[in-house]
N, C-alpha and C positions, 0 to 999 in steps of 0.2 A: 183443105188441110193436107200438107205435104206429107210425105212417107216417113220423114224423121220424126215430126210431131206424132204421127199415129203410133210409131214405133215407141216413143217415150211414154205416150198415154198407156199403151198396151203393157209395156214393163213396169209402170207404176201400179196399174191394176193387178198384174200378176204377183207383184211383191207385196202389195196389201193384203192379197188373199193368202200368200203364204204366211205372213206375219199373223193373221186372223186364225188359220189353222194352228200355228205354234201355240198362240195363246189359249185357243180352244182345247189343244192337247194337254197344255199345262194345268188348266183348270179341271179338267176331266180327270186327270191322274188324282188329284185330291179326292174327287167325288167318288172314284171307284175305291180308292183305299178306304174312305170312310164306310162305304158300303160292305167291303171284305171285313172290316173290322167289327162292324155290327153283326155280320153273320157269324164271325167267330165267337161272339159271345154266347151263342146258342150252345157251344160245347162245355161252357162253365168251366174253362181251364185257363189259368193265367199264362201258361206256358204257350198255348195256342194262339191266345189273343196277342200275347208279345211277340209271337213269332209272325203273325200275319202284319202286325203294326210295323215291327223293325225291317221285315222284308220289305214293305211297302215304301217305308222311308228310304232304305237303301236304293231301291230301284228309281224313285223319284230324284234323289240327290244325284245318281249316276247319270240320269237323263238330262237334269240341269247342267252338270258338269260338262257333258259331251256337248250340249247345245251351246254353253259359253266358249268352250274349245273351238268349235267349229266356226262360230262367229269371229273369233279373234283370229282364226287361221285364214278365214276367206277375206278379211279386211285387209290383212298384210299379204300381198301376192309376192312372196320371196321364198326361196328355198329354205331360209332360216324358220319360217313360220311353219313349213311342213314338217322339219325336223322337231319343232317345238311341239306340234300337234302329236307326233309319234311319241315323244317322251311324256306328254301329258296323259296320252292313251295308256301307256305302261304304268305311269304313277297312279292312274285312276284304277286300272286292273288290279294293282296290288293292294290299293287301300280297300277296295270292295272285297277282295279275297280276304285281307286280314281282318275286316270287319266280320265277314262271313264266319271265319274260324272262331273268332271270339264270341259271337252270339251262340254257336253250336257248342264249342267246347266248355267256355267258361259261364255264359248266361243260361244255358241249358234249354234254349227255345226249342219248340217243337219243329223238327226239320221239314216236315209237310206243309205246316203252317207257314213257315219261312219261305218254302218254295211258292206257296200260295200269294203271299205278300209280294215276292219279287216279280210276279207275274202281272202286276199293275199296269206297267207300260205297254206289256205285250197285249193285254186285253183292250186297252185304249186304242191301240194301232189297229187290232182286228176290228173293233168297233167303228172307227172311222172309216177304214177299208170297206167293210160291208155298207155303211151308210151311203159312201160315195158311189158304190156299185149299184145300188136300186134308187 
Protein backbone atom coordinates (compact mmCIF):
# COMPACT_ATOMS: atom_id res chain seq x y z
CA UNK A 1 0.00 0.00 0.00
CA UNK A 2 1.54 3.32 -1.01
CA UNK A 3 1.70 6.35 1.27
CA UNK A 4 -1.18 8.27 -0.35
CA UNK A 5 -3.51 5.27 0.06
CA UNK A 6 -2.50 4.97 3.71
CA UNK A 7 -3.10 8.68 4.21
CA UNK A 8 -6.59 8.46 2.67
CA UNK A 9 -7.45 5.44 4.82
CA UNK A 10 -6.24 7.24 7.96
CA UNK A 11 -8.12 10.41 7.03
CA UNK A 12 -11.32 8.48 6.45
CA UNK A 13 -10.96 6.66 9.76
CA UNK A 14 -10.36 9.91 11.65
CA UNK A 15 -13.31 11.56 9.89
CA UNK A 16 -15.56 8.62 10.77
CA UNK A 17 -14.48 8.81 14.41
CA UNK A 18 -15.16 12.54 14.46
CA UNK A 19 -18.64 12.01 13.02
CA UNK A 20 -19.32 9.28 15.58
CA UNK A 21 -18.19 11.59 18.37
CA UNK A 22 -20.48 14.40 17.17
CA UNK A 23 -23.43 12.01 16.92
CA UNK A 24 -22.66 10.67 20.39
CA UNK A 25 -22.50 14.21 21.79
CA UNK A 26 -25.81 15.15 20.18
CA UNK A 27 -27.53 12.01 21.49
CA UNK A 28 -26.11 12.37 24.99
CA UNK A 29 -27.25 16.03 25.18
CA UNK A 30 -30.86 14.81 25.10
CA UNK A 31 -30.18 12.09 27.68
CA UNK A 32 -28.55 14.58 30.09
CA UNK A 33 -31.44 17.01 29.59
CA UNK A 34 -33.97 14.28 30.36
CA UNK A 35 -32.08 13.32 33.54
CA UNK A 36 -31.87 16.94 34.68
CA UNK A 37 -35.59 17.45 34.05
CA UNK A 38 -36.38 14.30 36.05
CA UNK A 39 -34.18 15.57 38.90
CA UNK A 40 -35.93 18.95 38.78
CA UNK A 41 -39.25 17.22 39.44
CA UNK A 42 -38.02 16.55 42.98
CA UNK A 43 -38.46 20.28 43.73
CA UNK A 44 -42.14 20.06 42.78
CA UNK A 45 -41.99 23.51 41.27
CA UNK A 46 -43.15 24.30 37.76
CA UNK A 47 -40.74 27.26 37.62
CA UNK A 48 -37.76 25.04 38.40
CA UNK A 49 -38.73 22.33 35.92
CA UNK A 50 -39.47 24.87 33.18
CA UNK A 51 -36.16 26.58 33.93
CA UNK A 52 -34.18 23.37 33.52
CA UNK A 53 -36.12 22.33 30.43
CA UNK A 54 -35.92 25.71 28.69
CA UNK A 55 -32.23 26.16 29.57
CA UNK A 56 -31.41 22.71 28.24
CA UNK A 57 -33.36 23.30 25.04
CA UNK A 58 -31.58 26.62 24.51
CA UNK A 59 -28.18 25.01 25.07
CA UNK A 60 -28.92 22.18 22.64
CA UNK A 61 -30.32 24.54 20.01
CA UNK A 62 -27.26 26.76 20.36
CA UNK A 63 -24.96 23.74 20.03
CA UNK A 64 -26.76 22.48 16.91
CA UNK A 65 -26.78 25.96 15.39
CA UNK A 66 -23.02 26.30 16.01
CA UNK A 67 -22.39 22.84 14.54
CA UNK A 68 -24.34 23.66 11.39
CA UNK A 69 -22.61 27.02 10.99
CA UNK A 70 -19.18 25.47 11.35
CA UNK A 71 -19.96 22.74 8.83
CA UNK A 72 -21.14 25.31 6.32
CA UNK A 73 -18.09 27.52 6.90
CA UNK A 74 -15.61 24.66 6.59
CA UNK A 75 -17.22 23.31 3.43
CA UNK A 76 -16.89 26.72 1.73
CA UNK A 77 -13.24 27.77 1.93
CA UNK A 78 -13.59 31.48 1.19
CA UNK A 79 -13.30 34.77 3.00
CA UNK A 80 -17.03 35.31 2.59
CA UNK A 81 -17.80 32.11 4.49
CA UNK A 82 -15.69 33.31 7.43
CA UNK A 83 -17.62 36.59 7.50
CA UNK A 84 -20.88 34.67 7.24
CA UNK A 85 -19.83 32.57 10.24
CA UNK A 86 -19.01 35.71 12.24
CA UNK A 87 -22.40 37.19 11.37
CA UNK A 88 -24.13 33.92 12.25
CA UNK A 89 -22.25 33.88 15.57
CA UNK A 90 -23.52 37.36 16.44
CA UNK A 91 -27.08 36.50 15.38
CA UNK A 92 -26.97 33.30 17.47
CA UNK A 93 -25.60 35.19 20.48
CA UNK A 94 -28.30 37.84 20.16
CA UNK A 95 -31.05 35.25 19.74
CA UNK A 96 -29.91 33.27 22.77
CA UNK A 97 -29.56 36.45 24.83
CA UNK A 98 -33.04 37.57 23.82
CA UNK A 99 -34.49 34.17 24.66
CA UNK A 100 -32.80 34.23 28.08
CA UNK A 101 -34.21 37.70 28.75
CA UNK A 102 -37.72 36.60 27.79
CA UNK A 103 -37.49 33.47 29.93
CA UNK A 104 -36.30 35.34 33.02
CA UNK A 105 -38.27 38.59 32.66
CA UNK A 106 -41.56 37.40 31.18
CA UNK A 107 -41.86 33.67 31.82
CA UNK A 108 -40.37 34.02 35.33
CA UNK A 109 -38.45 30.74 35.20
CA UNK A 110 -36.11 30.04 38.09
CA UNK A 111 -32.69 31.54 37.19
CA UNK A 112 -30.64 28.84 38.95
CA UNK A 113 -32.66 26.11 37.26
CA UNK A 114 -32.18 27.90 33.95
CA UNK A 115 -28.41 27.91 34.53
CA UNK A 116 -28.54 24.19 35.37
CA UNK A 117 -30.35 23.53 32.11
CA UNK A 118 -27.88 25.66 30.16
CA UNK A 119 -25.06 23.46 31.47
CA UNK A 120 -26.26 20.39 29.51
CA UNK A 121 -23.63 20.75 26.78
CA UNK A 122 -20.89 21.59 29.31
CA UNK A 123 -21.70 18.47 31.33
CA UNK A 124 -21.65 16.43 28.14
CA UNK A 125 -18.24 17.74 27.02
CA UNK A 126 -16.84 17.20 30.52
CA UNK A 127 -18.18 13.62 30.48
CA UNK A 128 -16.58 12.89 27.08
CA UNK A 129 -13.28 14.40 28.19
CA UNK A 130 -13.17 12.34 31.38
CA UNK A 131 -14.24 9.21 29.50
CA UNK A 132 -11.47 9.62 26.92
CA UNK A 133 -8.89 10.42 29.61
CA UNK A 134 -9.35 7.11 31.40
